[in-house]
Every structure is written in structure tokens, then in C-alpha cells.
C-alpha positions as a printed NumPy array, in Angstrom:
array([[ -3.443,  29.621, -14.591],
       [ -1.701,  27.255, -12.233],
       [  1.603,  25.743, -13.182],
       [  1.127,  22.194, -14.562],
       [  4.036,  20.904, -12.443],
       [  2.303,  22.225,  -9.31 ],
       [ -0.896,  20.39 , -10.246],
       [  1.013,  17.128, -10.744],
       [  2.767,  17.549,  -7.376],
       [ -0.533,  18.274,  -5.606],
       [ -2.105,  15.179,  -7.186],
       [  0.891,  13.051,  -6.209],
       [  0.77 ,  14.329,  -2.617],
       [ -2.963,  13.497,  -2.435],
       [ -2.292,  10.012,  -3.82 ],
       [  0.526,   9.358,  -1.336],
       [ -1.301,  10.827,   1.679],
       [ -2.593,   7.448,   2.972],
       [  0.993,   6.158,   3.069],
       [  2.027,   8.939,   5.459],
       [ -0.515,   7.615,   7.958],
       [  1.034,   4.142,   7.937],
       [  4.717,   4.952,   7.452],
       [  5.573,   4.307,  11.101],
       [  4.12 ,   0.801,  11.221],
       [  6.94 ,  -1.506,  12.191],
       [  7.591,  -4.725,  10.326],
       [  7.116,  -7.68 ,  12.692],
       [ 10.38 ,  -9.193,  13.918],
       [  9.943, -12.357,  11.845],
       [  8.486, -10.494,   8.842],
       [  4.985,  -9.969,   7.505],
       [  4.76 , -13.293,   5.69 ],
       [  5.63 , -15.425,   8.694],
       [  3.448, -13.322,  10.979],
       [  0.407, -13.44 ,   8.691],
       [  0.859, -17.128,   7.87 ],
       [  1.083, -18.112,  11.533],
       [ -1.777, -15.782,  12.538],
       [ -3.92 , -17.588,   9.958],
       [ -2.707, -20.893,  11.454],
       [ -1.422, -21.825,   7.998],
       [  1.447, -24.278,   7.738],
       [  4.492, -23.9  ,   5.527],
       [  3.16 , -26.83 ,   3.511],
       [ -0.257, -25.193,   3.009],
       [  1.236, -21.906,   1.806],
       [  3.693, -23.83 ,  -0.362],
       [  0.801, -25.671,  -1.991],
       [ -0.939, -22.364,  -2.775],
       [  2.296, -21.039,  -4.31 ],
       [  3.218, -24.349,  -5.996],
       [  6.53 , -24.489,  -4.109],
       [  8.079, -26.695,  -1.433],
       [  8.163, -26.123,   2.324],
       [ 11.812, -25.132,   1.91 ],
       [ 10.731, -22.676,  -0.791],
       [  8.346, -20.985,   1.659],
       [ 11.083, -20.857,   4.307],
       [ 13.38 , -19.256,   1.734],
       [ 10.71 , -16.681,   0.856],
       [ 10.278, -15.781,   4.53 ],
       [ 14.06 , -15.377,   4.883],
       [ 14.265, -13.314,   1.683],
       [ 11.528, -11.006,   2.947],
       [ 13.621, -10.246,   6.026],
       [ 16.72 ,  -9.586,   3.901],
       [ 14.741,  -7.374,   1.502],
       [ 15.495,  -9.476,  -1.549],
       [ 11.947, -10.416,  -2.605],
       [ 10.711,  -8.905,  -5.827],
       [  7.511,  -6.89 ,  -6.06 ],
       [  6.193,  -9.562,  -8.423],
       [  6.825, -12.26 ,  -5.793],
       [  5.175, -10.208,  -3.07 ],
       [  2.086,  -9.734,  -5.262],
       [  1.911, -13.481,  -5.951],
       [  2.241, -14.29 ,  -2.248],
       [ -0.447, -11.719,  -1.434],
       [ -2.748, -13.355,  -3.96 ],
       [ -2.059, -16.793,  -2.436],
       [ -2.982, -15.379,   0.987],
       [ -6.107, -13.723,  -0.485],
       [ -4.557, -10.341,   0.28 ],
       [ -3.289,  -7.447,  -1.77 ],
       [  0.323,  -6.313,  -1.677],
       [  0.523,  -2.511,  -1.492],
       [  3.621,  -0.358,  -1.828],
       [  4.542,   3.269,  -2.23 ],
       [  7.051,   5.943,  -1.321],
       [  6.799,   8.502,   1.45 ],
       [  8.807,  11.706,   1.509],
       [ 10.843,  12.26 ,   4.653],
       [  9.453,  15.799,   4.582],
       [  5.733,  14.848,   4.837],
       [  4.962,  15.857,   1.259],
       [  6.604,  16.074,  -2.133],
       [  5.728,  19.778,  -2.195],
       [  7.582,  20.452,   1.086],
       [ 10.566,  18.441,  -0.149],
       [ 10.752,  20.501,  -3.345],
       [ 10.425,  23.713,  -1.323],
       [ 13.285,  22.661,   0.955],
       [ 15.557,  21.868,  -1.997],
       [ 14.503,  25.102,  -3.767],
       [ 15.329,  27.154,  -0.665],
       [ 18.738,  25.478,  -0.34 ],
       [ 19.532,  26.255,  -3.975],
       [ 18.171,  29.804,  -3.695],
       [ 20.29 ,  30.488,  -0.599],
       [ 23.388,  29.166,  -2.366],
       [ 22.804,  31.277,  -5.484],
       [ 21.77 ,  34.45 ,  -3.626],
       [ 24.727,  34.173,  -1.251],
       [ 27.132,  33.672,  -4.173],
       [ 25.64 ,  36.634,  -6.057],
       [ 25.525,  38.85 ,  -2.967],
       [ 29.265,  38.484,  -2.434],
       [ 29.846,  39.989,  -5.875],
       [ 27.243,  42.727,  -5.283],
       [ 28.544,  43.609,  -1.799],
       [ 31.718,  44.9  ,  -3.394],
       [ 29.569,  47.559,  -5.117],
       [ 27.038,  48.316,  -2.354],
       [ 25.842,  47.139,   1.078],
       [ 22.943,  44.627,   1.031],
       [ 20.565,  44.595,   3.995],
       [ 19.55 ,  41.37 ,   5.682],
       [ 15.908,  42.05 ,   4.744],
       [ 16.867,  42.485,   1.082],
       [ 18.807,  39.245,   1.201],
       [ 15.911,  37.394,   2.87 ],
       [ 13.439,  38.755,   0.294],
       [ 15.739,  37.788,  -2.567],
       [ 15.946,  34.235,  -1.192],
       [ 12.142,  34.068,  -0.85 ],
       [ 11.617,  35.343,  -4.402],
       [ 14.207,  33.001,  -5.839],
       [ 12.839,  30.04 ,  -3.843],
       [  9.399,  30.713,  -5.325],
       [ 10.835,  30.833,  -8.867],
       [ 12.852,  27.638,  -8.433],
       [  9.898,  25.825,  -6.875],
       [  7.637,  26.939,  -9.721],
       [ 10.076,  25.819, -12.424],
       [ 11.635,  22.771, -10.679],
       [ 14.783,  22.814, -12.804],
       [ 16.677,  19.555, -13.197],
       [ 19.646,  21.262, -11.513],
       [ 17.641,  21.171,  -8.27 ],
       [ 18.706,  17.541,  -7.872],
       [ 22.448,  17.997,  -8.499]])
């Protein structure tokens, strides 16, 4: 039977997959809101009316988008006013959650195996192949369990 954590990670990776395809899209220089509003030939006043705010309020929103200080709630409301849907998500820098966990598991395994091998070396010589295999085995175990200590 497959590990339940592995199933959850696989499902999460499948869910996030579309975000990997768009992660390199650059935000327009003046921000999405300004760019979309002007592409639609919509004035500040027209968008303000849809949002029940002033022209200055819309200008402030466009500035706050650029500074990153808009809330998700605000972005959803603005999307609704523009007859669009605000979408957000997270993308691993390692192209999948599974690969990220494997990388962290390998780092931890190498640390632990190296620390343990120093103590063992005093008793007997450890071959490089044995060390490599021990790291692989330990990486697999850590990845399967995903202990909370992985994130320390």
C-alpha cells in the first residue's frame, strides 16, 4: 500500500502543475490592474464606480498592487468588478513538491550518514559505495516519513 503522505504530495503536485507553466510570466511594468484596465479602455472613474470607490481609490489600488500590499480579498473583488477571476497559488523552486522533499531528505540523510560514519570509521573502513548506498537508503526513509525535523 502506498504511503498516504506520498498520495497527498502527488495530488498536490498535480493540482499545482498548471502554475508551473505560467510561473515565468512577468508582471507588466505598471501592474496587472492598470494594464488590464487600460487595455479594456476603462477609465479610473469607471472602475471606481464598479468598486464603489473614488478615482483616487483606484489609483491607490494600482499603487498598492505594485508594492504588493493588496489583500487577496481585494484582488478577488477587483477581479469580480473586471468580470475576471483572480487566481493564485505557490510554485516550488524545484519544479515539484516531491522533488523539493527529496532534495531536503537527501541533505538530511547526507548530514546524518556523514556524522554516523565518522564514529564508525574509528572501528572500520567504510567504502564510498557503502556510504552512497546508506545515503540513498536513508533518503528514501526520510522522504517516505517526512519528519518535521526535515524543516529545521
